[in-house]
C-alpha positions as CSV (number, residue, x, y, z in Angstrom):
1,M,31.5,1.0,-17.7
2,P,30.7,0.6,-21.4
3,L,30.5,-3.2,-22.6
4,S,30.3,-4.8,-25.7
5,A,27.3,-6.9,-24.5
6,R,24.2,-5.7,-25.9
7,N,21.9,-7.6,-23.8
8,Q,21.5,-5.1,-20.8
9,L,18.5,-5.2,-18.7
10,G,18.1,-2.7,-15.9
11,A,15.9,-4.6,-12.6
12,T,15.1,-4.7,-9.1
13,V,16.5,-7.5,-6.8
14,S,13.5,-9.2,-5.4
15,A,15.2,-11.5,-3.2
16,V,19.0,-13.2,-3.0
17,K,19.6,-16.7,-1.0
18,H,22.8,-17.8,-0.2
19,G,24.4,-21.5,-0.4
20,S,27.6,-22.6,1.1
21,V,29.4,-21.7,-2.7
22,M,26.4,-20.3,-4.6
23,S,24.1,-17.4,-4.7
24,V,20.5,-17.4,-6.2
25,V,19.4,-13.7,-7.3
26,T,16.1,-13.1,-8.6
27,I,15.5,-9.9,-10.0
28,Q,12.7,-8.2,-11.7
29,L,12.6,-5.7,-15.1
30,S,10.5,-3.4,-15.1
31,G,7.4,-5.2,-17.4
32,G,7.6,-7.4,-14.2
33,E,9.3,-10.4,-15.7
34,E,11.9,-12.2,-13.4
35,I,14.9,-14.0,-14.2
36,V,16.8,-16.0,-12.3
37,A,20.7,-15.9,-12.3
38,A,23.2,-17.9,-10.2
39,I,26.4,-16.8,-9.1
40,T,29.0,-17.2,-6.7
41,R,28.7,-16.9,-3.3
42,D,31.9,-14.3,-3.4
43,S,30.3,-12.4,-6.2
44,A,26.7,-11.7,-4.5
45,E,28.8,-10.3,-1.1
46,A,31.3,-8.6,-3.2
47,L,28.1,-6.9,-4.9
48,S,26.2,-6.6,-1.4
49,L,23.2,-7.8,-2.9
50,G,20.3,-7.2,-1.4
51,D,16.3,-6.9,-2.0
52,G,15.7,-4.0,-3.8
53,D,19.0,-2.9,-5.0
54,R,18.9,-1.4,-8.8
55,V,21.4,-3.8,-10.9
56,T,21.8,-4.2,-14.4
57,A,21.9,-7.8,-15.8
58,I,24.1,-8.1,-18.4
59,I,23.3,-11.5,-21.1
60,K,25.9,-12.5,-23.3
61,S,25.5,-16.0,-25.2
62,T,26.4,-17.8,-28.1
63,E,23.2,-20.2,-28.1
64,V,19.9,-19.3,-27.5
65,I,17.0,-21.9,-27.6
66,L,13.4,-21.2,-28.8
67,S,10.3,-23.7,-28.5
68,K,6.9,-23.4,-30.1
69,D,3.9,-25.7,-28.9
C-alpha cells in the first residue's frame, strides 16, 4: 500500500505487552535500535502482532525535538 509518509522503517517485533486498552509494542530495527510504540489493544490484536513478526514502522510527525549535550 503506497503511503505519503516518507519515514518507513522495516523492523521485527521483539515484544508485545497488552494492557486493558493499550498495547506496548517493541520493535527492533536491522541495526539493533529499538522503537517502542503504544497502540490500541484492538489494533494489536487485529494485526495479530507477536514476537518475530516483520512490520513496517511508519512515522509521521509535524514536530521533531532535538537535544545536544
